[in-house]
All heavy atoms as atom14 arrays in JSON, in Angstrom:
{
  "sequence": "MSLRKSHELHERRFSRNLGVGLTLAAFIVIIFGLTIVKVSGTNFNMAPQEVQN",
  "atom14_mask": [
    [1, 1, 1, 1, 1, 1, 1, 1, 0, 0, 0, 0, 0, 0],
    [1, 1, 1, 1, 1, 1, 0, 0, 0, 0, 0, 0, 0, 0],
    [1, 1, 1, 1, 1, 1, 1, 1, 0, 0, 0, 0, 0, 0],
    [1, 1, 1, 1, 1, 1, 1, 1, 1, 1, 1, 0, 0, 0],
    [1, 1, 1, 1, 1, 1, 1, 1, 1, 0, 0, 0, 0, 0],
    [1, 1, 1, 1, 1, 1, 0, 0, 0, 0, 0, 0, 0, 0],
    [1, 1, 1, 1, 1, 1, 1, 1, 1, 1, 0, 0, 0, 0],
    [1, 1, 1, 1, 1, 1, 1, 1, 1, 0, 0, 0, 0, 0],
    [1, 1, 1, 1, 1, 1, 1, 1, 0, 0, 0, 0, 0, 0],
    [1, 1, 1, 1, 1, 1, 1, 1, 1, 1, 0, 0, 0, 0],
    [1, 1, 1, 1, 1, 1, 1, 1, 1, 0, 0, 0, 0, 0],
    [1, 1, 1, 1, 1, 1, 1, 1, 1, 1, 1, 0, 0, 0],
    [1, 1, 1, 1, 1, 1, 1, 1, 1, 1, 1, 0, 0, 0],
    [1, 1, 1, 1, 1, 1, 1, 1, 1, 1, 1, 0, 0, 0],
    [1, 1, 1, 1, 1, 1, 0, 0, 0, 0, 0, 0, 0, 0],
    [1, 1, 1, 1, 1, 1, 1, 1, 1, 1, 1, 0, 0, 0],
    [1, 1, 1, 1, 1, 1, 1, 1, 0, 0, 0, 0, 0, 0],
    [1, 1, 1, 1, 1, 1, 1, 1, 0, 0, 0, 0, 0, 0],
    [1, 1, 1, 1, 0, 0, 0, 0, 0, 0, 0, 0, 0, 0],
    [1, 1, 1, 1, 1, 1, 1, 0, 0, 0, 0, 0, 0, 0],
    [1, 1, 1, 1, 0, 0, 0, 0, 0, 0, 0, 0, 0, 0],
    [1, 1, 1, 1, 1, 1, 1, 1, 0, 0, 0, 0, 0, 0],
    [1, 1, 1, 1, 1, 1, 1, 0, 0, 0, 0, 0, 0, 0],
    [1, 1, 1, 1, 1, 1, 1, 1, 0, 0, 0, 0, 0, 0],
    [1, 1, 1, 1, 1, 0, 0, 0, 0, 0, 0, 0, 0, 0],
    [1, 1, 1, 1, 1, 0, 0, 0, 0, 0, 0, 0, 0, 0],
    [1, 1, 1, 1, 1, 1, 1, 1, 1, 1, 1, 0, 0, 0],
    [1, 1, 1, 1, 1, 1, 1, 1, 0, 0, 0, 0, 0, 0],
    [1, 1, 1, 1, 1, 1, 1, 0, 0, 0, 0, 0, 0, 0],
    [1, 1, 1, 1, 1, 1, 1, 1, 0, 0, 0, 0, 0, 0],
    [1, 1, 1, 1, 1, 1, 1, 1, 0, 0, 0, 0, 0, 0],
    [1, 1, 1, 1, 1, 1, 1, 1, 1, 1, 1, 0, 0, 0],
    [1, 1, 1, 1, 0, 0, 0, 0, 0, 0, 0, 0, 0, 0],
    [1, 1, 1, 1, 1, 1, 1, 1, 0, 0, 0, 0, 0, 0],
    [1, 1, 1, 1, 1, 1, 1, 0, 0, 0, 0, 0, 0, 0],
    [1, 1, 1, 1, 1, 1, 1, 1, 0, 0, 0, 0, 0, 0],
    [1, 1, 1, 1, 1, 1, 1, 0, 0, 0, 0, 0, 0, 0],
    [1, 1, 1, 1, 1, 1, 1, 1, 1, 0, 0, 0, 0, 0],
    [1, 1, 1, 1, 1, 1, 1, 0, 0, 0, 0, 0, 0, 0],
    [1, 1, 1, 1, 1, 1, 0, 0, 0, 0, 0, 0, 0, 0],
    [1, 1, 1, 1, 0, 0, 0, 0, 0, 0, 0, 0, 0, 0],
    [1, 1, 1, 1, 1, 1, 1, 0, 0, 0, 0, 0, 0, 0],
    [1, 1, 1, 1, 1, 1, 1, 1, 0, 0, 0, 0, 0, 0],
    [1, 1, 1, 1, 1, 1, 1, 1, 1, 1, 1, 0, 0, 0],
    [1, 1, 1, 1, 1, 1, 1, 1, 0, 0, 0, 0, 0, 0],
    [1, 1, 1, 1, 1, 1, 1, 1, 0, 0, 0, 0, 0, 0],
    [1, 1, 1, 1, 1, 0, 0, 0, 0, 0, 0, 0, 0, 0],
    [1, 1, 1, 1, 1, 1, 1, 0, 0, 0, 0, 0, 0, 0],
    [1, 1, 1, 1, 1, 1, 1, 1, 1, 0, 0, 0, 0, 0],
    [1, 1, 1, 1, 1, 1, 1, 1, 1, 0, 0, 0, 0, 0],
    [1, 1, 1, 1, 1, 1, 1, 0, 0, 0, 0, 0, 0, 0],
    [1, 1, 1, 1, 1, 1, 1, 1, 1, 0, 0, 0, 0, 0],
    [1, 1, 1, 1, 1, 1, 1, 1, 0, 0, 0, 0, 0, 0]
  ],
  "atom14_positions": [
    [[238.36, 132.39, 201.67], [239.29, 131.34, 201.35], [239.58, 130.56, 202.64], [239.83, 131.14, 203.67], [240.56, 131.95, 200.78], [241.54, 130.89, 200.37], [243.17, 131.53, 200.03], [243.11, 131.87, 198.34], [0.0, 0.0, 0.0], [0.0, 0.0, 0.0], [0.0, 0.0, 0.0], [0.0, 0.0, 0.0], [0.0, 0.0, 0.0], [0.0, 0.0, 0.0]],
    [[239.52, 129.26, 202.55], [239.77, 128.46, 203.75], [241.27, 128.32, 204.0], [242.09, 128.39, 203.09], [239.14, 127.07, 203.6], [239.83, 126.34, 202.62], [0.0, 0.0, 0.0], [0.0, 0.0, 0.0], [0.0, 0.0, 0.0], [0.0, 0.0, 0.0], [0.0, 0.0, 0.0], [0.0, 0.0, 0.0], [0.0, 0.0, 0.0], [0.0, 0.0, 0.0]],
    [[241.58, 128.14, 205.25], [242.98, 127.99, 205.63], [243.46, 126.57, 205.43], [244.65, 126.34, 205.22], [243.17, 128.4, 207.09], [242.83, 129.86, 207.41], [242.96, 130.13, 208.89], [243.73, 130.78, 206.61], [0.0, 0.0, 0.0], [0.0, 0.0, 0.0], [0.0, 0.0, 0.0], [0.0, 0.0, 0.0], [0.0, 0.0, 0.0], [0.0, 0.0, 0.0]],
    [[242.52, 125.62, 205.51], [242.88, 124.21, 205.34], [242.3, 123.68, 204.05], [241.21, 124.07, 203.64], [242.34, 123.4, 206.51], [242.98, 123.77, 207.82], [242.36, 123.09, 209.0], [241.75, 121.81, 208.69], [241.09, 121.08, 209.56], [240.95, 121.5, 210.8], [240.57, 119.93, 209.23], [0.0, 0.0, 0.0], [0.0, 0.0, 0.0], [0.0, 0.0, 0.0]],
    [[243.0, 122.78, 203.44], [242.5, 122.13, 202.24], [241.37, 121.19, 202.64], [241.48, 120.45, 203.61], [243.63, 121.34, 201.57], [243.22, 120.7, 200.29], [244.37, 119.93, 199.65], [243.88, 119.24, 198.41], [244.77, 118.22, 197.95], [0.0, 0.0, 0.0], [0.0, 0.0, 0.0], [0.0, 0.0, 0.0], [0.0, 0.0, 0.0], [0.0, 0.0, 0.0]],
    [[240.25, 121.23, 201.87], [239.12, 120.35, 202.22], [239.48, 118.9, 201.9], [240.19, 118.6, 200.93], [237.87, 120.77, 201.46], [238.05, 120.62, 200.08], [0.0, 0.0, 0.0], [0.0, 0.0, 0.0], [0.0, 0.0, 0.0], [0.0, 0.0, 0.0], [0.0, 0.0, 0.0], [0.0, 0.0, 0.0], [0.0, 0.0, 0.0], [0.0, 0.0, 0.0]],
    [[238.98, 118.05, 202.72], [239.26, 116.63, 202.58], [238.49, 116.07, 201.39], [237.43, 116.57, 201.0], [238.86, 115.9, 203.87], [239.41, 114.52, 203.96], [238.72, 113.43, 203.49], [240.58, 114.04, 204.46], [239.45, 112.34, 203.7], [240.58, 112.69, 204.29], [0.0, 0.0, 0.0], [0.0, 0.0, 0.0], [0.0, 0.0, 0.0], [0.0, 0.0, 0.0]],
    [[239.0, 115.0, 200.8], [238.37, 114.36, 199.64], [236.98, 113.85, 199.98], [236.08, 113.86, 199.13], [239.29, 113.22, 199.17], [238.84, 112.53, 197.91], [238.12, 111.22, 198.2], [238.32, 110.65, 199.28], [237.34, 110.8, 197.34], [0.0, 0.0, 0.0], [0.0, 0.0, 0.0], [0.0, 0.0, 0.0], [0.0, 0.0, 0.0], [0.0, 0.0, 0.0]],
    [[236.76, 113.42, 201.21], [235.45, 112.94, 201.65], [234.4, 114.05, 201.55], [233.28, 113.81, 201.12], [235.54, 112.43, 203.09], [234.25, 111.98, 203.74], [233.74, 110.71, 203.06], [234.44, 111.75, 205.21], [0.0, 0.0, 0.0], [0.0, 0.0, 0.0], [0.0, 0.0, 0.0], [0.0, 0.0, 0.0], [0.0, 0.0, 0.0], [0.0, 0.0, 0.0]],
    [[234.78, 115.27, 201.9], [233.85, 116.39, 201.83], [233.46, 116.71, 200.39], [232.33, 117.08, 200.11], [234.44, 117.62, 202.52], [234.61, 117.44, 203.99], [235.86, 117.37, 204.58], [233.71, 117.3, 204.99], [235.7, 117.2, 205.87], [234.42, 117.14, 206.15], [0.0, 0.0, 0.0], [0.0, 0.0, 0.0], [0.0, 0.0, 0.0], [0.0, 0.0, 0.0]],
    [[234.4, 116.57, 199.5], [234.1, 116.82, 198.08], [233.13, 115.78, 197.54], [232.2, 116.12, 196.82], [235.4, 116.81, 197.27], [236.33, 117.95, 197.61], [237.68, 117.83, 196.93], [237.84, 116.94, 196.06], [238.58, 118.61, 197.28], [0.0, 0.0, 0.0], [0.0, 0.0, 0.0], [0.0, 0.0, 0.0], [0.0, 0.0, 0.0], [0.0, 0.0, 0.0]],
    [[233.32, 114.52, 197.89], [232.39, 113.48, 197.46], [231.01, 113.69, 198.07], [229.99, 113.52, 197.41], [232.91, 112.09, 197.82], [234.04, 111.62, 196.94], [234.34, 110.17, 197.2], [234.84, 110.01, 198.58], [234.84, 108.86, 199.22], [234.35, 107.78, 198.66], [235.32, 108.79, 200.44], [0.0, 0.0, 0.0], [0.0, 0.0, 0.0], [0.0, 0.0, 0.0]],
    [[230.97, 114.04, 199.34], [229.69, 114.25, 200.02], [228.95, 115.43, 199.39], [227.73, 115.38, 199.21], [229.93, 114.51, 201.5], [228.66, 114.54, 202.31], [228.94, 114.72, 203.77], [229.67, 113.59, 204.32], [230.39, 113.63, 205.43], [230.49, 114.75, 206.11], [231.01, 112.56, 205.86], [0.0, 0.0, 0.0], [0.0, 0.0, 0.0], [0.0, 0.0, 0.0]],
    [[229.67, 116.5, 199.06], [229.04, 117.66, 198.43], [228.44, 117.29, 197.08], [227.31, 117.68, 196.77], [230.04, 118.81, 198.26], [229.47, 119.97, 197.51], [228.58, 120.83, 198.12], [229.81, 120.17, 196.19], [228.04, 121.9, 197.43], [229.27, 121.23, 195.49], [228.39, 122.1, 196.1], [0.0, 0.0, 0.0], [0.0, 0.0, 0.0], [0.0, 0.0, 0.0]],
    [[229.16, 116.52, 196.27], [228.64, 116.16, 194.95], [227.42, 115.25, 195.07], [226.47, 115.37, 194.31], [229.72, 115.51, 194.1], [230.12, 114.27, 194.64], [0.0, 0.0, 0.0], [0.0, 0.0, 0.0], [0.0, 0.0, 0.0], [0.0, 0.0, 0.0], [0.0, 0.0, 0.0], [0.0, 0.0, 0.0], [0.0, 0.0, 0.0], [0.0, 0.0, 0.0]],
    [[227.42, 114.37, 196.06], [226.26, 113.5, 196.27], [225.07, 114.32, 196.75], [223.95, 114.13, 196.27], [226.61, 112.42, 197.29], [225.47, 111.44, 197.5], [225.87, 110.25, 198.36], [226.54, 110.68, 199.57], [227.62, 110.09, 200.08], [228.15, 109.05, 199.47], [228.18, 110.53, 201.18], [0.0, 0.0, 0.0], [0.0, 0.0, 0.0], [0.0, 0.0, 0.0]],
    [[225.3, 115.25, 197.68], [224.22, 116.11, 198.15], [223.66, 116.99, 197.04], [222.46, 117.23, 196.98], [224.7, 117.0, 199.31], [224.92, 116.2, 200.57], [224.44, 115.09, 200.71], [225.65, 116.79, 201.51], [0.0, 0.0, 0.0], [0.0, 0.0, 0.0], [0.0, 0.0, 0.0], [0.0, 0.0, 0.0], [0.0, 0.0, 0.0], [0.0, 0.0, 0.0]],
    [[224.53, 117.47, 196.17], [224.09, 118.27, 195.04], [223.21, 117.44, 194.11], [222.16, 117.9, 193.65], [225.3, 118.81, 194.28], [225.01, 119.76, 193.14], [224.34, 121.02, 193.66], [226.3, 120.11, 192.42], [0.0, 0.0, 0.0], [0.0, 0.0, 0.0], [0.0, 0.0, 0.0], [0.0, 0.0, 0.0], [0.0, 0.0, 0.0], [0.0, 0.0, 0.0]],
    [[223.59, 116.2, 193.85], [222.78, 115.32, 193.0], [221.43, 115.03, 193.61], [220.4, 115.07, 192.92], [0.0, 0.0, 0.0], [0.0, 0.0, 0.0], [0.0, 0.0, 0.0], [0.0, 0.0, 0.0], [0.0, 0.0, 0.0], [0.0, 0.0, 0.0], [0.0, 0.0, 0.0], [0.0, 0.0, 0.0], [0.0, 0.0, 0.0], [0.0, 0.0, 0.0]],
    [[221.4, 114.77, 194.91], [220.13, 114.51, 195.59], [219.26, 115.76, 195.56], [218.04, 115.68, 195.33], [220.36, 114.02, 197.03], [219.07, 113.99, 197.83], [221.0, 112.64, 197.03], [0.0, 0.0, 0.0], [0.0, 0.0, 0.0], [0.0, 0.0, 0.0], [0.0, 0.0, 0.0], [0.0, 0.0, 0.0], [0.0, 0.0, 0.0], [0.0, 0.0, 0.0]],
    [[219.85, 116.91, 195.78], [219.1, 118.16, 195.76], [218.51, 118.46, 194.39], [217.35, 118.88, 194.29], [0.0, 0.0, 0.0], [0.0, 0.0, 0.0], [0.0, 0.0, 0.0], [0.0, 0.0, 0.0], [0.0, 0.0, 0.0], [0.0, 0.0, 0.0], [0.0, 0.0, 0.0], [0.0, 0.0, 0.0], [0.0, 0.0, 0.0], [0.0, 0.0, 0.0]],
    [[219.29, 118.25, 193.34], [218.78, 118.48, 191.99], [217.68, 117.49, 191.63], [216.7, 117.87, 190.97], [219.93, 118.4, 190.98], [220.94, 119.54, 191.04], [222.09, 119.27, 190.08], [220.28, 120.86, 190.74], [0.0, 0.0, 0.0], [0.0, 0.0, 0.0], [0.0, 0.0, 0.0], [0.0, 0.0, 0.0], [0.0, 0.0, 0.0], [0.0, 0.0, 0.0]],
    [[217.82, 116.25, 192.06], [216.78, 115.25, 191.81], [215.49, 115.63, 192.54], [214.39, 115.53, 191.97], [217.25, 113.86, 192.27], [218.47, 113.55, 191.59], [216.22, 112.8, 191.98], [0.0, 0.0, 0.0], [0.0, 0.0, 0.0], [0.0, 0.0, 0.0], [0.0, 0.0, 0.0], [0.0, 0.0, 0.0], [0.0, 0.0, 0.0], [0.0, 0.0, 0.0]],
    [[215.6, 116.06, 193.77], [214.44, 116.49, 194.54], [213.78, 117.7, 193.89], [212.54, 117.77, 193.79], [214.84, 116.8, 195.97], [213.72, 117.23, 196.92], [212.67, 116.15, 197.04], [214.3, 117.57, 198.28], [0.0, 0.0, 0.0], [0.0, 0.0, 0.0], [0.0, 0.0, 0.0], [0.0, 0.0, 0.0], [0.0, 0.0, 0.0], [0.0, 0.0, 0.0]],
    [[214.57, 118.66, 193.44], [214.02, 119.84, 192.78], [213.3, 119.47, 191.49], [212.22, 120.0, 191.2], [215.14, 120.84, 192.49], [0.0, 0.0, 0.0], [0.0, 0.0, 0.0], [0.0, 0.0, 0.0], [0.0, 0.0, 0.0], [0.0, 0.0, 0.0], [0.0, 0.0, 0.0], [0.0, 0.0, 0.0], [0.0, 0.0, 0.0], [0.0, 0.0, 0.0]],
    [[213.85, 118.54, 190.71], [213.2, 118.09, 189.48], [211.88, 117.4, 189.79], [210.88, 117.61, 189.1], [214.12, 117.16, 188.71], [0.0, 0.0, 0.0], [0.0, 0.0, 0.0], [0.0, 0.0, 0.0], [0.0, 0.0, 0.0], [0.0, 0.0, 0.0], [0.0, 0.0, 0.0], [0.0, 0.0, 0.0], [0.0, 0.0, 0.0], [0.0, 0.0, 0.0]],
    [[211.84, 116.59, 190.83], [210.61, 115.91, 191.23], [209.54, 116.92, 191.62], [208.38, 116.79, 191.23], [210.9, 114.95, 192.39], [209.71, 114.21, 192.89], [209.13, 113.21, 192.14], [209.16, 114.53, 194.12], [208.02, 112.53, 192.6], [208.05, 113.86, 194.6], [207.47, 112.86, 193.83], [0.0, 0.0, 0.0], [0.0, 0.0, 0.0], [0.0, 0.0, 0.0]],
    [[209.92, 117.95, 192.37], [208.97, 118.98, 192.79], [208.43, 119.73, 191.58], [207.23, 120.02, 191.5], [209.63, 119.93, 193.8], [209.87, 119.18, 195.12], [208.81, 121.18, 194.03], [210.72, 119.93, 196.11], [0.0, 0.0, 0.0], [0.0, 0.0, 0.0], [0.0, 0.0, 0.0], [0.0, 0.0, 0.0], [0.0, 0.0, 0.0], [0.0, 0.0, 0.0]],
    [[209.28, 120.04, 190.62], [208.84, 120.74, 189.41], [207.87, 119.88, 188.62], [206.85, 120.39, 188.11], [210.06, 121.14, 188.55], [209.65, 121.57, 187.15], [210.85, 122.24, 189.24], [0.0, 0.0, 0.0], [0.0, 0.0, 0.0], [0.0, 0.0, 0.0], [0.0, 0.0, 0.0], [0.0, 0.0, 0.0], [0.0, 0.0, 0.0], [0.0, 0.0, 0.0]],
    [[208.13, 118.59, 188.51], [207.22, 117.69, 187.78], [205.86, 117.62, 188.47], [204.82, 117.73, 187.82], [207.85, 116.29, 187.65], [209.03, 116.33, 186.68], [206.82, 115.26, 187.19], [209.86, 115.08, 186.66], [0.0, 0.0, 0.0], [0.0, 0.0, 0.0], [0.0, 0.0, 0.0], [0.0, 0.0, 0.0], [0.0, 0.0, 0.0], [0.0, 0.0, 0.0]],
    [[205.85, 117.46, 189.78], [204.58, 117.39, 190.51], [203.82, 118.71, 190.39], [202.6, 118.72, 190.18], [204.83, 117.03, 192.0], [205.45, 115.64, 192.12], [203.56, 117.13, 192.82], [204.59, 114.53, 191.56], [0.0, 0.0, 0.0], [0.0, 0.0, 0.0], [0.0, 0.0, 0.0], [0.0, 0.0, 0.0], [0.0, 0.0, 0.0], [0.0, 0.0, 0.0]],
    [[204.52, 119.83, 190.51], [203.88, 121.13, 190.38], [203.29, 121.3, 188.98], [202.16, 121.78, 188.82], [204.88, 122.24, 190.68], [204.3, 123.61, 190.62], [203.43, 124.05, 191.61], [204.61, 124.47, 189.58], [202.89, 125.32, 191.55], [204.07, 125.74, 189.52], [203.21, 126.17, 190.51], [0.0, 0.0, 0.0], [0.0, 0.0, 0.0], [0.0, 0.0, 0.0]],
    [[204.04, 120.91, 187.96], [203.55, 121.01, 186.58], [202.32, 120.15, 186.35], [201.35, 120.6, 185.71], [0.0, 0.0, 0.0], [0.0, 0.0, 0.0], [0.0, 0.0, 0.0], [0.0, 0.0, 0.0], [0.0, 0.0, 0.0], [0.0, 0.0, 0.0], [0.0, 0.0, 0.0], [0.0, 0.0, 0.0], [0.0, 0.0, 0.0], [0.0, 0.0, 0.0]],
    [[202.34, 118.93, 186.85], [201.17, 118.07, 186.7], [199.96, 118.65, 187.42], [198.83, 118.55, 186.92], [201.48, 116.66, 187.23], [202.44, 115.83, 186.39], [202.8, 114.54, 187.11], [201.84, 115.53, 185.03], [0.0, 0.0, 0.0], [0.0, 0.0, 0.0], [0.0, 0.0, 0.0], [0.0, 0.0, 0.0], [0.0, 0.0, 0.0], [0.0, 0.0, 0.0]],
    [[200.17, 119.25, 188.57], [199.07, 119.85, 189.31], [198.48, 121.02, 188.53], [197.25, 121.16, 188.43], [199.56, 120.33, 190.69], [200.1, 119.21, 191.39], [198.44, 120.95, 191.49], [0.0, 0.0, 0.0], [0.0, 0.0, 0.0], [0.0, 0.0, 0.0], [0.0, 0.0, 0.0], [0.0, 0.0, 0.0], [0.0, 0.0, 0.0], [0.0, 0.0, 0.0]],
    [[199.32, 121.86, 187.97], [198.83, 123.01, 187.19], [198.05, 122.54, 185.97], [196.98, 123.07, 185.66], [200.02, 123.91, 186.76], [200.68, 124.53, 187.98], [199.58, 124.99, 185.78], [199.78, 125.42, 188.8], [0.0, 0.0, 0.0], [0.0, 0.0, 0.0], [0.0, 0.0, 0.0], [0.0, 0.0, 0.0], [0.0, 0.0, 0.0], [0.0, 0.0, 0.0]],
    [[198.54, 121.53, 185.28], [197.84, 121.01, 184.1], [196.49, 120.42, 184.49], [195.48, 120.67, 183.83], [198.7, 119.95, 183.38], [197.9, 119.17, 182.37], [199.91, 120.62, 182.74], [0.0, 0.0, 0.0], [0.0, 0.0, 0.0], [0.0, 0.0, 0.0], [0.0, 0.0, 0.0], [0.0, 0.0, 0.0], [0.0, 0.0, 0.0], [0.0, 0.0, 0.0]],
    [[196.45, 119.7, 185.59], [195.19, 119.08, 186.02], [194.18, 120.14, 186.43], [193.0, 120.07, 186.09], [195.45, 118.12, 187.18], [194.21, 117.39, 187.61], [194.52, 116.27, 188.56], [193.21, 115.58, 188.92], [193.39, 114.26, 189.4], [0.0, 0.0, 0.0], [0.0, 0.0, 0.0], [0.0, 0.0, 0.0], [0.0, 0.0, 0.0], [0.0, 0.0, 0.0]],
    [[194.61, 121.14, 187.19], [193.68, 122.18, 187.65], [193.23, 123.06, 186.49], [192.05, 123.4, 186.4], [194.34, 123.02, 188.76], [193.53, 124.26, 189.09], [194.53, 122.18, 190.0], [0.0, 0.0, 0.0], [0.0, 0.0, 0.0], [0.0, 0.0, 0.0], [0.0, 0.0, 0.0], [0.0, 0.0, 0.0], [0.0, 0.0, 0.0], [0.0, 0.0, 0.0]],
    [[194.12, 123.44, 185.61], [193.74, 124.33, 184.51], [192.94, 123.6, 183.43], [192.24, 124.24, 182.67], [194.98, 124.97, 183.89], [195.77, 123.99, 183.27], [0.0, 0.0, 0.0], [0.0, 0.0, 0.0], [0.0, 0.0, 0.0], [0.0, 0.0, 0.0], [0.0, 0.0, 0.0], [0.0, 0.0, 0.0], [0.0, 0.0, 0.0], [0.0, 0.0, 0.0]],
    [[193.0, 122.29, 183.38], [192.26, 121.54, 182.38], [190.82, 121.28, 182.77], [190.02, 120.79, 181.98], [0.0, 0.0, 0.0], [0.0, 0.0, 0.0], [0.0, 0.0, 0.0], [0.0, 0.0, 0.0], [0.0, 0.0, 0.0], [0.0, 0.0, 0.0], [0.0, 0.0, 0.0], [0.0, 0.0, 0.0], [0.0, 0.0, 0.0], [0.0, 0.0, 0.0]],
    [[190.41, 121.65, 183.98], [189.06, 121.42, 184.44], [188.16, 122.53, 183.9], [188.43, 123.7, 184.06], [189.0, 121.42, 185.98], [189.91, 120.45, 186.46], [187.61, 121.11, 186.47], [0.0, 0.0, 0.0], [0.0, 0.0, 0.0], [0.0, 0.0, 0.0], [0.0, 0.0, 0.0], [0.0, 0.0, 0.0], [0.0, 0.0, 0.0], [0.0, 0.0, 0.0]],
    [[187.06, 122.12, 183.27], [186.09, 123.06, 182.75], [184.88, 123.04, 183.68], [184.07, 122.12, 183.64], [185.7, 122.7, 181.33], [184.84, 123.76, 180.69], [184.46, 124.74, 181.33], [184.54, 123.58, 179.41], [0.0, 0.0, 0.0], [0.0, 0.0, 0.0], [0.0, 0.0, 0.0], [0.0, 0.0, 0.0], [0.0, 0.0, 0.0], [0.0, 0.0, 0.0]],
    [[184.75, 124.05, 184.52], [183.68, 124.07, 185.51], [182.33, 124.43, 184.9], [181.31, 124.3, 185.55], [184.04, 125.04, 186.64], [185.22, 124.58, 187.45], [186.44, 125.21, 187.34], [185.11, 123.5, 188.3], [187.52, 124.78, 188.08], [186.18, 123.06, 189.05], [187.39, 123.71, 188.94], [0.0, 0.0, 0.0], [0.0, 0.0, 0.0], [0.0, 0.0, 0.0]],
    [[182.3, 124.9, 183.66], [181.03, 125.21, 183.01], [180.32, 123.96, 182.52], [179.16, 124.01, 182.17], [181.27, 126.16, 181.83], [181.75, 127.52, 182.28], [181.41, 127.95, 183.38], [182.55, 128.16, 181.46], [0.0, 0.0, 0.0], [0.0, 0.0, 0.0], [0.0, 0.0, 0.0], [0.0, 0.0, 0.0], [0.0, 0.0, 0.0], [0.0, 0.0, 0.0]],
    [[181.0, 122.86, 182.49], [180.44, 121.61, 181.99], [179.9, 120.77, 183.14], [180.19, 119.59, 183.25], [181.49, 120.82, 181.2], [182.03, 121.52, 179.97], [180.91, 121.44, 178.61], [180.86, 119.69, 178.31], [0.0, 0.0, 0.0], [0.0, 0.0, 0.0], [0.0, 0.0, 0.0], [0.0, 0.0, 0.0], [0.0, 0.0, 0.0], [0.0, 0.0, 0.0]],
    [[179.09, 121.36, 183.99], [178.5, 120.63, 185.11], [177.49, 119.63, 184.56], [176.86, 119.87, 183.52], [177.83, 121.6, 186.05], [0.0, 0.0, 0.0], [0.0, 0.0, 0.0], [0.0, 0.0, 0.0], [0.0, 0.0, 0.0], [0.0, 0.0, 0.0], [0.0, 0.0, 0.0], [0.0, 0.0, 0.0], [0.0, 0.0, 0.0], [0.0, 0.0, 0.0]],
    [[177.32, 118.51, 185.22], [176.35, 117.52, 184.75], [174.94, 118.1, 184.71], [174.52, 118.79, 185.63], [176.43, 116.38, 185.78], [177.61, 116.69, 186.62], [178.02, 118.09, 186.42], [0.0, 0.0, 0.0], [0.0, 0.0, 0.0], [0.0, 0.0, 0.0], [0.0, 0.0, 0.0], [0.0, 0.0, 0.0], [0.0, 0.0, 0.0], [0.0, 0.0, 0.0]],
    [[174.25, 117.83, 183.64], [172.88, 118.32, 183.46], [171.89, 117.37, 184.1], [172.05, 116.15, 184.01], [172.56, 118.48, 181.97], [173.49, 119.4, 181.24], [173.36, 120.84, 181.71], [172.26, 121.28, 182.04], [174.47, 121.55, 181.76], [0.0, 0.0, 0.0], [0.0, 0.0, 0.0], [0.0, 0.0, 0.0], [0.0, 0.0, 0.0], [0.0, 0.0, 0.0]],
    [[170.86, 117.93, 184.74], [169.82, 117.08, 185.33], [168.9, 116.6, 184.23], [168.56, 117.33, 183.3], [169.02, 117.87, 186.36], [169.81, 118.21, 187.59], [168.95, 118.92, 188.63], [167.72, 118.81, 188.55], [169.54, 119.56, 189.51], [0.0, 0.0, 0.0], [0.0, 0.0, 0.0], [0.0, 0.0, 0.0], [0.0, 0.0, 0.0], [0.0, 0.0, 0.0]],
    [[168.47, 115.36, 184.33], [167.55, 114.78, 183.36], [166.13, 115.14, 183.78], [165.71, 114.89, 184.91], [167.72, 113.24, 183.3], [166.72, 112.64, 182.33], [169.14, 112.89, 182.94], [0.0, 0.0, 0.0], [0.0, 0.0, 0.0], [0.0, 0.0, 0.0], [0.0, 0.0, 0.0], [0.0, 0.0, 0.0], [0.0, 0.0, 0.0], [0.0, 0.0, 0.0]],
    [[165.39, 115.77, 182.87], [164.02, 116.17, 183.16], [163.08, 115.15, 182.55], [163.15, 114.86, 181.38], [163.74, 117.56, 182.61], [164.56, 118.62, 183.26], [164.28, 120.0, 182.65], [163.54, 120.11, 181.69], [164.89, 121.02, 183.23], [0.0, 0.0, 0.0], [0.0, 0.0, 0.0], [0.0, 0.0, 0.0], [0.0, 0.0, 0.0], [0.0, 0.0, 0.0]],
    [[162.2, 114.6, 183.38], [161.23, 113.6, 182.89], [159.87, 114.22, 182.74], [159.36, 114.96, 183.42], [161.15, 112.42, 183.83], [162.43, 111.6, 183.77], [163.05, 111.57, 182.72], [162.8, 110.99, 184.85], [0.0, 0.0, 0.0], [0.0, 0.0, 0.0], [0.0, 0.0, 0.0], [0.0, 0.0, 0.0], [0.0, 0.0, 0.0], [0.0, 0.0, 0.0]]
  ]
}
């Protein structure tokens, strides 16, 4: 428990930092999800076939 009451500026700054942190976390989750979908969707057995003449 703090001995002094926190200033109103600190409360606003904390809420803004929390919003920025949650936005950053959501962005990271989206990028990670897109990466997993792209990597797992690759079928390496479907290599291009050489044309035999």
